[in-house]
DRENZATOR-254426 format. One record per atom (N, C-alpha, C): residue number from 1; atom name; x, y, z. Coordinates in Angstrom, 1 decimal. Each point is the difference from the previous one (the first is absolute). Example, Ala and Ser with C-alpha at 12.3 -4.5 7.8 and 13.67 -1.06 7.14 Angstrom:
DRENZATOR-254426
+------+------+--------+--------+--------+
: resi : name :      u :      v :      w :
+------+------+--------+--------+--------+
:    1 :    N :   13.2 :   -5.7 :    7.8 :
:    1 :   CA :   -0.9 :    1.2 :    0.0 :
:    1 :    C :    0.9 :    1.2 :    0.0 :
:    2 :    N :   -0.4 :    1.1 :   -0.7 :
:    2 :   CA :    0.9 :    1.1 :    0.0 :
:    2 :    C :   -0.8 :    1.1 :    0.8 :
+------+------+--------+--------+--------+
//
This chain:
DRENZATOR-254426
+------+------+--------+--------+--------+
: resi : name :      u :      v :      w :
+------+------+--------+--------+--------+
:    1 :    N :    0.8 :   -1.2 :    0.0 :
:    1 :   CA :   -0.8 :    1.2 :    0.0 :
:    1 :    C :    0.9 :    1.3 :    0.0 :
:    2 :    N :   -0.2 :    0.9 :   -1.0 :
:    2 :   CA :    0.9 :    1.2 :    0.0 :
:    2 :    C :   -0.2 :    0.9 :    1.2 :
:    3 :    N :   -1.2 :    0.1 :    0.5 :
:    3 :   CA :   -0.2 :    0.9 :    1.1 :
:    3 :    C :    0.7 :   -0.5 :    1.3 :
:    4 :    N :    0.1 :   -1.3 :    0.1 :
:    4 :   CA :    0.7 :   -0.6 :    1.2 :
:    4 :    C :    1.5 :    0.2 :   -0.2 :
:    5 :    N :    0.5 :    0.0 :   -1.2 :
:    5 :   CA :    1.4 :    0.2 :   -0.2 :
:    5 :    C :    0.4 :    1.4 :    0.3 :
:    6 :    N :   -0.9 :    1.0 :   -0.2 :
:    6 :   CA :    0.3 :    1.4 :    0.2 :
:    6 :    C :   -0.2 :    0.4 :    1.5 :
:    7 :    N :   -0.6 :   -0.9 :    0.8 :
:    7 :   CA :   -0.3 :    0.3 :    1.4 :
:    7 :    C :    1.3 :    0.4 :    0.8 :
:    8 :    N :    1.1 :   -0.8 :   -0.1 :
:    8 :   CA :    1.2 :    0.5 :    0.8 :
:    8 :    C :    0.5 :    1.3 :   -0.4 :
:    9 :    N :    0.0 :    0.4 :   -1.3 :
:    9 :   CA :    0.4 :    1.3 :   -0.4 :
:    9 :    C :   -0.9 :    1.1 :    0.5 :
:   10 :    N :   -1.3 :   -0.3 :   -0.1 :
:   10 :   CA :   -1.0 :    1.0 :    0.5 :
:   10 :    C :    0.2 :    0.2 :    1.5 :
:   11 :    N :    0.2 :   -1.0 :    0.8 :
:   11 :   CA :    0.2 :    0.1 :    1.4 :
:   11 :    C :    1.3 :    0.7 :    0.4 :
:   12 :    N :    1.0 :   -0.3 :   -0.8 :
:   12 :   CA :    1.3 :    0.7 :    0.2 :
:   12 :    C :   -0.1 :    1.5 :   -0.3 :
:   13 :    N :   -0.7 :    0.3 :   -1.1 :
:   13 :   CA :   -0.1 :    1.5 :   -0.3 :
:   13 :    C :   -0.9 :    0.7 :    1.0 :
:   14 :    N :   -1.0 :   -0.7 :    0.6 :
:   14 :   CA :   -0.9 :    0.6 :    0.9 :
:   14 :    C :    0.7 :    0.1 :    1.4 :
:   15 :    N :    0.6 :   -1.0 :    0.5 :
:   15 :   CA :    0.5 :    0.0 :    1.4 :
:   15 :    C :    1.4 :    0.4 :    0.2 :
:   16 :    N :    0.8 :    0.1 :   -1.1 :
:   16 :   CA :    1.4 :    0.4 :    0.1 :
:   16 :    C :    0.1 :    1.5 :   -0.5 :
:   17 :    N :   -1.1 :    0.7 :   -0.2 :
:   17 :   CA :    0.0 :    1.3 :   -0.5 :
:   17 :    C :    0.1 :    1.0 :    1.2 :
:   18 :    N :    1.1 :    0.7 :    0.2 :
:   18 :   CA :    0.1 :    0.9 :    1.2 :
:   18 :    C :   -0.9 :    1.2 :   -0.1 :
:   19 :    N :   -0.4 :    0.4 :   -1.2 :
:   19 :   CA :   -0.9 :    1.2 :   -0.1 :
:   19 :    C :   -1.3 :   -0.4 :    0.5 :
:   20 :    N :   -0.4 :   -1.2 :   -0.1 :
:   20 :   CA :   -1.3 :   -0.4 :    0.6 :
:   20 :    C :   -0.1 :    0.1 :    1.5 :
:   21 :    N :    1.1 :   -0.3 :    0.6 :
:   21 :   CA :    0.1 :    0.1 :    1.5 :
:   21 :    C :    0.1 :    1.5 :    0.4 :
:   22 :    N :    0.7 :    0.8 :   -0.7 :
:   22 :   CA :    0.1 :    1.4 :    0.3 :
:   22 :    C :   -1.4 :    0.6 :   -0.1 :
:   23 :    N :   -0.7 :   -0.2 :   -1.1 :
:   23 :   CA :   -1.3 :    0.5 :   -0.2 :
:   23 :    C :   -1.0 :   -0.5 :    1.0 :
:   24 :    N :    0.1 :   -1.3 :    0.2 :
:   24 :   CA :   -1.0 :   -0.6 :    0.9 :
:   24 :    C :    0.2 :    0.3 :    1.4 :
:   25 :    N :    1.2 :    0.0 :    0.5 :
:   25 :   CA :    0.2 :    0.2 :    1.4 :
:   25 :    C :    0.3 :    1.4 :    0.4 :
:   26 :    N :    1.0 :    0.6 :   -0.7 :
:   26 :   CA :    0.4 :    1.4 :    0.4 :
:   26 :    C :   -1.0 :    1.0 :   -0.4 :
:   27 :    N :   -0.4 :    0.1 :   -1.3 :
:   27 :   CA :   -0.9 :    1.0 :   -0.4 :
:   27 :    C :   -1.4 :   -0.1 :    0.5 :
:   28 :    N :   -0.5 :   -1.2 :   -0.2 :
:   28 :   CA :   -1.4 :   -0.2 :    0.5 :
:   28 :    C :    0.0 :    0.0 :    1.6 :
:   29 :    N :    1.0 :   -0.5 :    0.6 :
:   29 :   CA :    0.1 :    0.0 :    1.5 :
:   29 :    C :    0.0 :    1.4 :    0.5 :
:   30 :    N :    0.8 :    0.9 :   -0.6 :
:   30 :   CA :    0.1 :    1.3 :    0.5 :
:   30 :    C :   -1.3 :    0.8 :   -0.3 :
:   31 :    N :   -0.7 :   -0.3 :   -1.1 :
:   31 :   CA :   -1.3 :    0.6 :   -0.3 :
:   31 :    C :   -1.0 :   -0.5 :    1.0 :
:   32 :    N :    0.0 :   -1.2 :    0.3 :
:   32 :   CA :   -1.0 :   -0.6 :    0.9 :
:   32 :    C :    0.1 :    0.5 :    1.5 :
:   33 :    N :    1.2 :    0.5 :    0.3 :
:   33 :   CA :    0.3 :    0.4 :    1.4 :
:   33 :    C :   -0.8 :    1.3 :    0.4 :
:   34 :    N :   -0.5 :    0.7 :   -1.0 :
:   34 :   CA :   -0.7 :    1.3 :    0.3 :
:   34 :    C :   -1.5 :   -0.3 :    0.4 :
:   35 :    N :   -0.4 :   -1.3 :    0.0 :
:   35 :   CA :   -1.4 :   -0.3 :    0.4 :
:   35 :    C :    0.0 :   -0.7 :    1.4 :
:   36 :    N :   -1.2 :    0.0 :    0.6 :
:   36 :   CA :   -0.1 :   -0.7 :    1.2 :
:   36 :    C :   -0.1 :   -1.5 :   -0.3 :
:   37 :    N :   -0.1 :   -0.8 :    1.1 :
:   37 :   CA :    0.0 :   -1.5 :   -0.2 :
:   37 :    C :   -1.1 :   -0.5 :   -1.0 :
:   38 :    N :   -1.2 :    0.5 :    0.2 :
:   38 :   CA :   -1.1 :   -0.4 :   -1.0 :
:   38 :    C :    0.3 :    0.5 :   -1.4 :
:   39 :    N :    0.6 :    1.2 :    0.0 :
:   39 :   CA :    0.3 :    0.6 :   -1.4 :
:   39 :    C :    1.1 :   -0.8 :   -0.6 :
:   40 :    N :    0.9 :   -0.5 :    0.8 :
:   40 :   CA :    1.1 :   -0.8 :   -0.6 :
:   40 :    C :   -0.5 :   -1.2 :   -0.7 :
:   41 :    N :   -1.0 :   -0.7 :    0.6 :
:   41 :   CA :   -0.6 :   -1.2 :   -0.6 :
:   41 :    C :   -0.7 :    0.4 :   -1.2 :
:   42 :    N :   -0.7 :    1.1 :    0.0 :
:   42 :   CA :   -0.7 :    0.4 :   -1.2 :
:   42 :    C :    1.0 :    0.3 :   -1.1 :
:   43 :    N :    1.0 :    0.7 :    0.3 :
:   43 :   CA :    1.1 :    0.3 :   -0.9 :
:   43 :    C :    0.6 :   -1.3 :   -0.6 :
:   44 :    N :    0.2 :   -0.9 :    0.8 :
:   44 :   CA :    0.6 :   -1.3 :   -0.4 :
:   44 :    C :   -0.9 :   -0.7 :   -1.0 :
:   45 :    N :   -1.3 :   -0.1 :    0.4 :
:   45 :   CA :   -0.9 :   -0.6 :   -0.9 :
:   45 :    C :   -0.1 :    0.7 :   -1.4 :
:   46 :    N :    0.0 :    1.3 :    0.1 :
:   46 :   CA :   -0.1 :    0.8 :   -1.3 :
:   46 :    C :    1.3 :   -0.2 :   -0.8 :
:   47 :    N :    1.2 :    0.0 :    0.7 :
:   47 :   CA :    1.2 :   -0.2 :   -0.8 :
:   47 :    C :    0.1 :   -1.4 :   -0.6 :
:   48 :    N :   -0.5 :   -1.0 :    0.7 :
:   48 :   CA :    0.0 :   -1.4 :   -0.5 :
:   48 :    C :   -0.9 :   -0.1 :   -1.2 :
:   49 :    N :   -1.2 :    0.6 :    0.2 :
:   49 :   CA :   -1.0 :    0.0 :   -1.1 :
:   49 :    C :    0.4 :    0.7 :   -1.2 :
:   50 :    N :    0.6 :    1.2 :    0.2 :
:   50 :   CA :    0.6 :    0.8 :   -1.1 :
:   50 :    C :    1.1 :   -0.7 :   -0.7 :
:   51 :    N :    0.9 :   -0.6 :    0.7 :
:   51 :   CA :    1.1 :   -0.8 :   -0.6 :
:   51 :    C :   -0.5 :   -1.2 :   -0.8 :
:   52 :    N :   -1.0 :   -0.7 :    0.6 :
:   52 :   CA :   -0.5 :   -1.1 :   -0.8 :
:   52 :    C :   -0.7 :    0.4 :   -1.2 :
:   53 :    N :   -0.8 :    1.1 :    0.0 :
:   53 :   CA :   -0.7 :    0.5 :   -1.1 :
:   53 :    C :    1.0 :    0.5 :   -1.1 :
:   54 :    N :    1.1 :    0.6 :    0.5 :
:   54 :   CA :    1.0 :    0.5 :   -0.9 :
:   54 :    C :    0.6 :   -1.1 :   -0.8 :
:   55 :    N :    0.4 :   -1.1 :    0.7 :
:   55 :   CA :    0.7 :   -1.1 :   -0.7 :
:   55 :    C :   -1.0 :   -0.7 :   -1.0 :
:   56 :    N :   -1.2 :   -0.1 :    0.4 :
:   56 :   CA :   -1.0 :   -0.7 :   -0.9 :
:   56 :    C :   -0.2 :    0.9 :   -1.2 :
:   57 :    N :   -0.1 :    1.3 :    0.1 :
:   57 :   CA :   -0.2 :    0.9 :   -1.1 :
:   57 :    C :    1.3 :   -0.1 :   -0.9 :
:   58 :    N :    1.2 :    0.0 :    0.6 :
:   58 :   CA :    1.2 :   -0.1 :   -0.8 :
:   58 :    C :    0.0 :   -1.3 :   -0.8 :
:   59 :    N :   -0.3 :   -1.1 :    0.7 :
:   59 :   CA :    0.0 :   -1.3 :   -0.7 :
:   59 :    C :   -1.0 :   -0.1 :   -1.2 :
:   60 :    N :   -1.2 :    0.4 :    0.3 :
:   60 :   CA :   -1.0 :   -0.1 :   -1.1 :
:   60 :    C :    0.2 :    1.1 :   -1.0 :
:   61 :    N :    0.5 :    1.2 :    0.4 :
:   61 :   CA :    0.2 :    1.1 :   -0.9 :
:   61 :    C :    1.1 :   -0.4 :   -1.0 :
:   62 :    N :    1.1 :   -0.7 :    0.5 :
:   62 :   CA :    1.1 :   -0.4 :   -0.9 :
:   62 :    C :   -0.6 :   -1.0 :   -1.0 :
:   63 :    N :   -0.8 :   -0.9 :    0.4 :
:   63 :   CA :   -0.6 :   -0.9 :   -0.9 :
:   63 :    C :   -0.9 :    0.7 :   -1.0 :
:   64 :    N :   -0.8 :    0.9 :    0.4 :
:   64 :   CA :   -0.9 :    0.7 :   -0.9 :
:   64 :    C :    0.8 :    0.9 :   -1.0 :
:   65 :    N :    1.1 :    0.6 :    0.5 :
:   65 :   CA :    0.7 :    1.0 :   -0.8 :
:   65 :    C :    1.2 :   -0.7 :   -0.8 :
:   66 :    N :    0.1 :   -1.3 :    0.1 :
:   66 :   CA :    1.2 :   -0.6 :   -0.7 :
:   66 :    C :   -0.1 :    0.1 :   -1.5 :
:   67 :    N :   -1.2 :   -0.1 :   -0.6 :
:   67 :   CA :   -0.1 :    0.1 :   -1.4 :
:   67 :    C :    0.2 :    1.4 :   -0.5 :
:   68 :    N :   -0.6 :    1.1 :    0.6 :
:   68 :   CA :    0.3 :    1.3 :   -0.5 :
:   68 :    C :    1.4 :    0.5 :    0.2 :
:   69 :    N :    0.6 :   -0.5 :    1.1 :
:   69 :   CA :    1.4 :    0.5 :    0.3 :
:   69 :    C :    1.0 :   -0.8 :   -0.8 :
:   70 :    N :   -0.4 :   -0.9 :   -0.8 :
:   70 :   CA :    1.0 :   -0.8 :   -0.8 :
:   70 :    C :    0.2 :    0.8 :   -1.3 :
:   71 :    N :   -0.7 :    1.1 :   -0.3 :
:   71 :   CA :    0.2 :    0.7 :   -1.2 :
:   71 :    C :    0.9 :    1.2 :    0.3 :
:   72 :    N :    1.0 :    0.2 :   -1.0 :
:   72 :   CA :    1.0 :    1.1 :    0.2 :
:   72 :    C :   -0.7 :    1.4 :    0.0 :
:   73 :    N :   -1.0 :    0.2 :   -0.8 :
:   73 :   CA :   -0.6 :    1.3 :    0.0 :
:   73 :    C :   -0.6 :    0.4 :    1.3 :
:   74 :    N :   -0.5 :   -0.9 :    0.7 :
:   74 :   CA :   -0.6 :    0.3 :    1.4 :
:   74 :    C :    1.1 :    0.4 :    0.9 :
:   75 :    N :    1.2 :   -0.7 :   -0.1 :
:   75 :   CA :    1.1 :    0.4 :    0.9 :
:   75 :    C :    0.6 :    1.4 :   -0.4 :
:   76 :    N :   -0.1 :    0.3 :   -1.3 :
:   76 :   CA :    0.5 :    1.4 :   -0.4 :
:   76 :    C :   -0.9 :    1.1 :    0.6 :
:   77 :    N :   -1.3 :   -0.3 :    0.0 :
:   77 :   CA :   -1.0 :    1.0 :    0.6 :
:   77 :    C :    0.2 :    0.0 :    1.5 :
:   78 :    N :    0.2 :   -1.1 :    0.6 :
:   78 :   CA :    0.2 :   -0.1 :    1.4 :
:   78 :    C :    1.2 :    0.8 :    0.5 :
:   79 :    N :    1.1 :   -0.3 :   -0.8 :
:   79 :   CA :    1.3 :    0.7 :    0.3 :
:   79 :    C :   -0.2 :    1.5 :   -0.2 :
:   80 :    N :   -0.7 :    0.4 :   -1.0 :
:   80 :   CA :   -0.2 :    1.5 :   -0.3 :
:   80 :    C :   -0.8 :    0.6 :    1.2 :
:   81 :    N :   -1.0 :   -0.7 :    0.5 :
:   81 :   CA :   -0.8 :    0.5 :    1.1 :
:   81 :    C :    0.9 :    0.1 :    1.2 :
:   82 :    N :    0.8 :   -1.0 :    0.3 :
:   82 :   CA :    0.9 :    0.1 :    1.1 :
:   82 :    C :    1.0 :    1.2 :   -0.1 :
:   83 :    N :    0.5 :    0.2 :   -1.2 :
:   83 :   CA :    0.9 :    1.1 :   -0.2 :
:   83 :    C :   -0.7 :    1.3 :    0.2 :
:   84 :    N :   -1.2 :    0.2 :   -0.4 :
:   84 :   CA :   -0.7 :    1.2 :    0.2 :
:   84 :    C :   -0.2 :    0.3 :    1.5 :
:   85 :    N :   -0.4 :   -1.1 :    0.7 :
:   85 :   CA :   -0.2 :    0.2 :    1.5 :
:   85 :    C :    1.4 :    0.4 :    0.6 :
:   86 :    N :    1.1 :   -0.7 :   -0.4 :
:   86 :   CA :    1.3 :    0.3 :    0.6 :
:   86 :    C :    0.4 :    1.5 :   -0.3 :
:   87 :    N :   -0.2 :    0.4 :   -1.2 :
:   87 :   CA :    0.4 :    1.4 :   -0.3 :
:   87 :    C :   -0.9 :    1.0 :    0.7 :
:   88 :    N :   -1.3 :   -0.3 :    0.2 :
:   88 :   CA :   -0.9 :    0.9 :    0.7 :
:   88 :    C :    0.5 :    0.0 :    1.5 :
:   89 :    N :    0.3 :   -1.1 :    0.6 :
:   89 :   CA :    0.5 :    0.0 :    1.4 :
:   89 :    C :    1.3 :    0.7 :    0.1 :
:   90 :    N :    0.9 :   -0.1 :   -0.9 :
:   90 :   CA :    1.3 :    0.7 :    0.0 :
:   90 :    C :   -0.3 :    1.5 :   -0.1 :
:   91 :    N :   -0.9 :    0.4 :   -0.9 :
:   91 :   CA :   -0.3 :    1.4 :   -0.1 :
:   91 :    C :   -0.6 :    0.6 :    1.3 :
:   92 :    N :   -0.9 :   -0.8 :    0.6 :
:   92 :   CA :   -0.6 :    0.4 :    1.2 :
:   92 :    C :    1.0 :    0.2 :    1.1 :
:   93 :    N :    0.9 :   -1.0 :    0.1 :
:   93 :   CA :    1.1 :    0.1 :    1.0 :
:   93 :    C :    0.9 :    1.2 :   -0.2 :
:   94 :    N :    0.3 :    0.2 :   -1.3 :
:   94 :   CA :    0.9 :    1.2 :   -0.3 :
:   94 :    C :   -0.7 :    1.3 :    0.3 :
:   95 :    N :   -1.3 :    0.1 :    0.0 :
:   95 :   CA :   -0.7 :    1.2 :    0.3 :
:   95 :    C :    0.1 :    0.3 :    1.5 :
:   96 :    N :    0.0 :   -1.1 :    0.8 :
:   96 :   CA :    0.0 :    0.2 :    1.5 :
:   96 :    C :    1.3 :    0.3 :    0.6 :
:   97 :    N :    1.1 :   -0.2 :   -0.8 :
:   97 :   CA :    1.3 :    0.2 :    0.6 :
:   97 :    C :    0.4 :    1.5 :   -0.2 :
+------+------+--------+--------+--------+
//
């Protein structure tokens, strides 16, 4: 089964990723500390639900967008859009300095 063969790699990428621990413990932990005990549990439930929803959307979104993103013209437009956003952000930052 191909899915079973990919399982060790998926587990390694998931659990050996230091950024996941920094995000999950340090960032979320420091954000949760501003709430009371009941609020911390609500924050935790919301963070877990949001994370689960995010990964489901990423997985199904990748499957849904695989065909359109396999065309070079789509990538050209996507890169152009990214370039426009970056230039706009740079101009905005240049104005504030």
